[in-house]
N, C-alpha and C positions, 0 to 999 in steps of 0.2 A: 504493500500499499504506500509505504513511504517513497520507494523508487517511482510508483506511478504519479505520485504528487510532484516530486522533483521533475519528472519528465513534462508533466503539464505545465509546470512553472517554467521551464526552459522554452517550451512551445509558446507560451503567452508572451514571454519576454521577446522572442524572436518576432512574433506577429507585431507587438508594440513598436519595436525598432524598425521593422520594415514600414510601418505606417507612418512613423515619425520621419523616417528618411524620405518616404513618398511625399510627404506634405512640404518638406522642405526642398526637395528637387522639383516638384512640380511647378512651382512659380518660375524658376529658372529656365525650365523647358519652354514654358509658355512665353517667356519674355524672349527667349532665343528664337523661337519660331516666328513671333512678331518681327524681331530684327531682321531675319532671312526673308520674310515676306515683304516688308517694307523695302529692303534693298533691291529684290528681284522684281517687285512692281515698278520701281523707278527705271530699272533697265534689265530685261530678262537674261538669264545666263547665256543664251544662244546669241543674243545681241552683243553681249559684253565680251564673248569669246571673238566675235566678228570684229568688234572694235580694235581688240588687241591686235588681231592679225592684220589690221590696216596700217599699223604703225611702221615707220620706215625702217627702224632698227630691227623688225621682226624677221627671224630666220626659220627656216623649214627643219625638219627633224634630221634630215640628211646633211645639213650645214653644221650640226653640233657634232663635235669631235666625239668618236666613240669612247675615247679614254675619259672625256669629261662626263659623258653620261654614266659610265661605269663607276667613276669615283664619287659623282652627286648622290647615286643611289646607295652606295657604300656607306656614305657619310650621313645621308638625311632619312633614308627609309630602305633599309635591306630587303624588306619583304614587299615592296612596292607592286610587283607583278603578280602577287599572290592574295591581297587583301581587297576589300570592296571599298576602299576610301578611309577606313578605320581600322587600326592595327591594335587589338586587344592587348597583345604582349608588350608592345612600346609602351601603351597607356598605362598598363598596370606598374611596368618598371619605373616610369616617370612619377606616378602617384607615390610608390615607395620611397623614391629618393627625394620627393618634396616632403614627404613626412619626416623622414630622416633629418633633412636640412631645416625643418620648420618654416620653410617658406616656398614660394613658387620660384624653383630653380629649373624646371625641366618640363617642357610641355608634351612630349610625346606625339606630336603632330605628324601624320603622314605628309608626303609631298602633295596629295590631292588636297588634304586640309590646308596647307600652307598656300597653295594655288588659291583656294577659295577665299583665305584670309587676304590675300594681296589683291585679289580682284574687286572686293567689297567692303572690307572692314578695317577698322584701326588695329593697331597693335597692342591696345590696352588689354591687360591681363584680367579679363572678367569670364566668369563661367557662361553667361548669357552669350557672350560672343562665340565662345567655343561650341555652344549648341548651335547658333546660327551658321557657323562655320562648316559644321557637319552635315547639315541639311543642303548646303551648296555642294559639298563634296560629294554626297550621294547622287545629286542631281548630274554632277560632271562625270561620275563612273558610270551612270546610267547612259549618258548621251555621247560620251566619248570613248575612244580606245585608250589603252594605257600609253601607248606611243604619243597620241595627241595630247594627253594631260602632261607628260614629261615635256613634251615640246613647249607647250604654254608656260609651263613652270620655269624653264629656262629663259624664257623670253620676258618674263615679268619679275623674277628675283632681283631683290635690291642688293647692289655691290658697293654702296658707298660712294660718296662724292658725285652724287646726282645721277650715278649710273643704274639704269634698269634694264636687265636683260643681259645675256652673254656677249652679244655683239658690241653694245655700248662699253661694257667692262673690257673686253679685249682691246678695243680701239683705244679707249681712255689710258689704261694702265701700260699697254704694252705696243700700242699703234700698229696692232695687226688685226686680221680677220680670224674669227673664231678657229677655223680650220687649220690656221697656221701657228696656233698656240703650241708652245712646247709642254712636255709633261710636268716640268716644274712649274709652268705658269698656270697650267690647268689645276695643280694642287692648291695653289695660291688663291685662286679664284673660288674654288670650292670651299676652302677654309674661311674665305672672306664672308660667305652667306651665314655663317655662325653668328658674327657680329660685324656687319658692314663698316661701321665707324671704327672699330678697334682692331679688325683684322685685315683690312684691305691692303693691298701691296705697297702703297705708299706710307703706310703706318707701321704694319707689322712685318718684320724681315724673317723671323725664325719659323719657317713653314714645317709643320711637322712631317716627318717621312712616313 
């Protein structure tokens, strides 16, 4: 009887914890969806994609060095070709690291989520924005191929000193076109994405091997 009472108590505690968590999360999800809806009503995802492709500095997938694509995936999203826009493993690891650090030090965002953020939202670290970003990411995954998403990401990522996209960064920092980048230059630009103002090639010289 005692064991049964303990089991019921644990079950009730679990149910109460779930309900409390749901009540806390629900407003965030609602606010995030509203943020997503407002952003995509102002300009739809297909229209935003087309707008990006019309930029003079936009380059096609084949104009992005294979070495760059490999290294950016290794650095930013190792399971890019295997997830649906959200990587539970990376997110769980980021949450654990944030708990250990006691602050928001790691985001766990996929390349698709980063693309969504760069397309529509500020870099403010709010959970509502993360939810809005997820809605856009899921739409991108539904509408586009993985190669198209990676192409867009390489054309919109910020590299510091006013450079958006790989072509602008290659031209600005090295005076070359993307396909002419050396492996060392590619490593430097991939590293730059982590913190464009802190790690861009004109500021940070010790590029990790």
